[in-house]
N, C-alpha and C positions, 0 to 999 in steps of 0.2 A: 518512157517505159510503158509498154502495152500490157494489159491483163488479159489473158485468154483463160476461160474457164473450161475445164476438162471433165469428160465423163470417165469414171473409173469402174472398171468391171472386175469383180472378184471371183477367182476360181480356186477350187480345192481339188488337189491331185493326191492319190494315194502314194505313200512312201512304202518302203519295206516294212516299216513299223510306224504307226501313228500317222500324222498328217503334216503337210507343208502348206504354207499359203503363197499364193501368187496373184499379182494384180497388173492390170494394164491401165495406161493412162493416154487418153488421146481423144480426137475427134475425127471427122471424115476426111482426113488428108494424110499428113505425114509427120510422125514424131519418131525420134530414135533415142534410146537410152545409151549413154556412153560411159558413165562412171558413177559410183556410188559408195557409201560407207556408213557404218554405224555411228551415231552421234552420242554425245555425252549423256543425253536424257533417255537413251535406249532406243530412240527411233532412228531414222535413216534420212540421209541426204541424197538427191539424185540430180545429176546434170545430164542434159541431152540437147537435142535440136528440134525445132518446130518450124513448120511452114504453114502461112495462112492459106495458101492455094497450092495445087499440085505443082505449078510451074513457077511459083515465087521462090525467092531465095530464103535461106534458113536464119533463124535467130537462136540464141541460147535460152534454154529453159532450165530453171532450177526448182525443184520440187522437194518439200519437206514433208515427210510422212511419219506417223506413229509406228509402234512395234508391230502393228497388224497391217500395215500398209494404207491406212486411211489418211487422205491428204490433209495436212494442216494449213499449208500455204504454197503458193507458187509465184515465181517471178520470171519475166521474159526480159532479155537484154538484146538490143540490136538496133539497126537503123530502119529507116522506112521501107515499106514493101516496094520491091523493084523487080524487074525481070531480066536483069543482067546475069552474067554467069558467075557472079561473086556473092558470097554471103558470109555468114558467121558459123564457125564450127567449134564444138566442145570436145575436150579429150579427157579432162580430169577435174574432180572436185574434192576438197579436203576441208574438214573443220579445223580451224586455226586455234591457236593457244588461247585467243580472246573470246572464244565461243562463236565467232563468226565463221565465214566461208571464204576460200579462194577458189577461183575457177580459172583453168588454163585452157586456152584454145587459140583460134585464129580468127581474124576479121577481115573481111573484104570491104565492108562498109566504111570502116574507120581507119583504112590502112593508108600508108604513104605509097604503096605499090599495089600489086594485084591481091596479095594478102600479107598480113603482118601477124607476128606473135601478139597475143592478147591475153592480159591478166586482169581479172576483175576481183576486188576485195569487197565483201559485204559484211553487214552486221548479221546478228543471229536470226533475223527475219528476212534476210535476203536483200535488204535495201542497200544499194550501192554506196560504198564509202569513198572508193577511187577506183580508177582503171588506167592501165598503162598499155601502150602499144610499142613494138620494137620492130623496126623494118629498115631495109637498106636503101632502096630507091624505087622509082616508079615502074621499073621494069621487073622487079623481083617478086616471087611468090614465096613468102616466108611462113612456114607452119610450125608452131609449138605443138610437138606431139607428146610431150610429157613434162612433168614438174610437180613440185611439192613445197611446202614450208620446210625450211632447214633448221637445224638446232639453235642457230643464233636469232631465230625469229624472222629472217629474211626468206627469200625464195630461190629456187633453182628452176630453170626452164631449159629444155633441150628440144631440138627439132631439126629442121632443114632449112637452109637458106638457098633461095633460087631452086635450081633443079638438082644440084649435085654436091653441095657443101653442107656439112653439119655445123650447127651453131648452138653453143652453150652460154647461157646468160645467168649471172648471179645478180641478185638485187638486194636492197635492205628492206626493212619490214614495211616501208611505204611504197614499195615497188620501183624505187630509183636504181638504176644500173649501178653496180660496184665494179664489175668487170665483164668481159665477154670473150670467148674463144671461138675462132673459126677453124675447123678441121678440114683443109683443102689438101687432098691427096691426089690432085691432078685428074682424077676421075670421080665417079659418083659415090657418094656415101650419105647416110642419114642416121641421125639419133632417133630411135624409136622409143627408148626407155632410159630414165636417169633416176638414180637412187643415191642418196648421201650414205656413205659407209661409216662404220664405227670410229675410223681415225679422222673424221672430219672431211675427207675428200669425197669423191664421186665415182660411181661406176656407170658407164655409159654402154648401151647395147643398141645395135642396129644392123645395118648391112653396108657392104662396100664392094666395089669392082676394082678398086685401085691396087689392092694387094692381094687379090683373090686368085684361086685356082680356076674359076669358072665365071659364069654370068654374074652371080651375086654370091657373096659369103657372109656368114654371121660375123659380125664385128664387135668385139668386146674391148673397151678401153678403160683404164683406171687412171684417174687423175688425182692430184693432190687438192688441197683446199682452195687453192688459186685457179684451179682449172688446167694446170700444166700437166702434160701426159707423163704418166709413171711408166706404163707398159701398154702394149696393144696386142690382141690375139685375134686370129681369124679361125673359123671352123667351117668347112664345106667341101664340095666336091665339084663335078664338072657341069652342074646345072644350077638353078637358082635356090639359094638357101638364105633365110632371112631370120634375124632375131627380133623378138617382139616384146618380151618382158624379162627383167633381170631382178633378182633379189639376193642380198647378202644372207648366207645361211649361218646357222648356229655355230658351225665350226670355223667361221671366218672366211670360207670360200664363197662361191657364187653358183646359183642355179639359173639356168636360162631355158626359156621356152620360145620356140619359134616354129617356122615352117620349112620343110625340105622337099625339094623336087628331085634330089639326087639319091636319097636313101629312101627305105620304107617299102610300102605295098603297092604303090602306084599313085599317079597324080600328086597332089600335095599331102603330105602327112605332117603331123605334129612331131616336133623334134625337141627332146628334153636333153640337156646337157648340164653336167655338173663339173665345176672346176675347183682347183685349189685357190688359196688367197692370192697366188701369183698368176692366176688365170690359166694354169696348165690343166689339160683334160684329165679328169678323174674317170668318168664314164659318160656315155650317151645312149639314148634309146629313142625309137621311133614308135609312134602309135597312130594307127589309122587302117583304113580299108582300101578298097580299090578306086574309090571316088576322092573328091577333094575334102580334106579335113584340115582345119586351121585352128591354132590357139590364139587366145586374147590376153590371158594373164595367168600368173601362177603365185602360189604362196606356200611357204613351208608350214606344216601342221605340227601340232604338239607331240606327235609321235615320231618326229624326224623325218617323215615322208613329205609328200608334196600333193597339193590339189591344183588342177589345171582347169580353166575354162576355155571354151571356144565354140565351134560349131562343126557339125559333120554332115556330109552328103552320103557317106558310106552306110550309116546306120540311122535308125529312127523311123519316123512316120511320114515325112514329107520331103520336099526338095532339099531342105537342110534343117537340122534341128540344133537347138542348143545343147551343148555336150559339157559335162563335167567328168574328170578323171581323177582318181585317187591312186597314188603310187606309194611304195615303200621308200625307204631312204636311199635304195639303190636303183630307182626308177623303174622297178617291176610294177606292173599294173595290179592294183588290189581290186578295184571295181570301177566300173563306168556307168553313167546314167544319162539318157537323153531326155530333153524336154521339148515338146512341140506338137504341132499339128500336121495338116496336109500341105501347108504353104511354107513360105520362107521365114525361119525363126532362128535367132542367134544370140549367144552370150557374149557381150563386149568387155565385161569386167567382173571380177569376183574378189570379195574381201571377207575376212574372218570376223565373226560376231563373238561377243563376250561369252556366250553359252556354248562355244565350240562349234557353231554351225556356219553356214555360208550365206552371203548376201550377194545375189547375182543380178546384174543390170544388163538389159539387152533390148532387143526389138523383135516384134512379132507381126506376121501377116495372117497367122491362123486364128488368133484371139483378138479380142478388143472390139472397137467400134467401127472398123473399116480401115482400109489402107494399111499403113504401118504404124504401129502403136508402141510406146515405151512399154517395156515388159520387166517386171521385177519378180524374182523368186527368192523365197527364204526357206532354206531347207536345213534340217538337222541331221542329214545323212552322214556327217562325220562320225556319228555315234553308232552307226549301223554297218556291219560287214557280214554278209550272208545271214542276215536276219537276227544277229545277236548284238545287243547292246554292249559296248566297251566302255568300262569306267576304270578310273585309276585303281590299282591294287592297293596303294598305300597313300597316306598323307605326305605332301612334299611341297616345300617352298623353294623356288629357284632363285638364281641370281637375277637381279634386275637387269634389264637391257634397254638402251645402252648404259654402260657404266665405265667411266664417268659420263655424266649426262648434263645437258642444258637446253631447254628447261623441262623436258618431259622424258619420263622413263616408264617403262612397263614392268609390272610385277606378276610373275605367273605362279600359280599354285595348283595342286591336285587335291580334289576331295573325293575319297572312296565311298562316302556316305552323306546323306542329308544331315545338316546340323547347323548350329549357331557359329558363325565365323565373325572374328574380329581381326582386322588388319590395321596397325597403327604405326605411324612414323614417329620417332623419337629424336631428340638431339642428343649429343654426347654427354649431357648432364642428366639424361634420363627424363626430361620434360617432354610431354606429348606435344608434338607438332601439328599432326594431322590425322584424324580418323578416317581411313579410306573405306573400310567395311565394318559394319556392325549390324548383321542381319542374318536370319536363317536362309541357307542356300542349299540347293540341290546338288547331288553329287555330280562330278564332272571335271573337265579341264578348264581352269579359270584364269582370266587376266584382268588386272585393274591397272590404271595409269595414275601417276602422281605428277603434277604439273608445278612442283616446287612452290606450293602455297600452304599456308597454315590454316587452321579451322575458321579463320576470319577471311579467308580467301586473299590474304595479303602475301606477297612474294617473300620468300625467306632467303637468308644470305647464303653464300657459298660455304661449303664445308662438308664434313662427314656426318652421315645420319644413319640411324638404325631403323629397320622395319622388322615388326614382329607379327607372326600370325598365331592366333589362338583358335583351335577348332577341336571341340571336345577336350581330350586330355592331351592332344597334340599341341606343342608349342615350339616355335623355332624363330630364330632372329639372325638377320644377315645385315651387312653393311653396304652403303652406297655413297658415292661422292658426287656432289652437285658443283659444277664449275660455272663461273660467270666471268 
């Protein structure tokens, strides 16, 4: 494992109200940020790619930063420097239930073929615990484009096998294969995004030509917990349309973001699609200008609307700018914001933070230390619309999600004013199991997770539990079910 020391550059950009921070990480060659998320300690984890020299192949780069973007540590994973046309690619990083991290990507150095699926499990400091590769034969290029830890502690990986077949792999908590499914529809298809659904199955999104009306169509597939297909839907026209990210929504349906060359204002536009729980179209909308505009990820926000990340060549200051778009629950644009300079800049992932903000990971040629650098933006613009701060009007405790759960569930609550907040989990005998929050908090839309442990961080048994919020005079209790 090679250690590369990075120069980080701090920039402050004005928001509609207040400030946001943004940082770059890189040296005088090539780095790309691909994925990131907030960690349990309030900091962030970032995964990307790095090259030693302009013409060398890429390695995976994992960076841990604090809540202001200051680097705490970094690790590099990959093979020796070479000048072949294969390397290692990163697509996703997640903090796992044990406090470590899992990286999903593809490797050319360690593959059985041209590329193989690659999964790396690390401890909380990025030290490798194990890694697994999955590939077919020496002639195939197999790329894992999406994946995450599942509710049973194992992992799901989705991507493309060879040039035209989608591949879904389920593993146990040590990365050993439990089952795999190949989606061969006689023509080209690929899984771009996979998410576990509330019923324990999976929702897959990508593109296909095999059952489409045009060059490519958006492809949506629901499977059961064993990866067997429950239903399939396609969306598209007579030109190229692709799905990039799918999320299950609070109503049990799905929201899709992708790109369309069939509809919209010209060239590629961002395409937002909402479906029912059965995959039937509820509504769709396009967002973009006359040039190429593309999406990278989507999340549902606490007001029921959506936040989208990507990049735009139609708007902004350079050849392309990072772009975030806020919509209401019907897909109507509430506001948009570009980030960038005169060169090539883009956002590759977006995640929500505990304070209601966004954490954006991407790449920039406009800022940094030269070449392409990893670019991170932390913004609180979820709280601003037309210069006015929006806070909850009343106290509220929501139902936990998912419920039933194993082993992690999220508890959402609204605070209309600053104050002391206590959130405690009890068993059915009224005994304290875990104190999740006991501190003064600012007003806003809040989320806290419970990983089914007690105050001694010991796992608790399956069963029915109560969780109570006390904030000022407001007090409310709800039930949740832990399955094992």
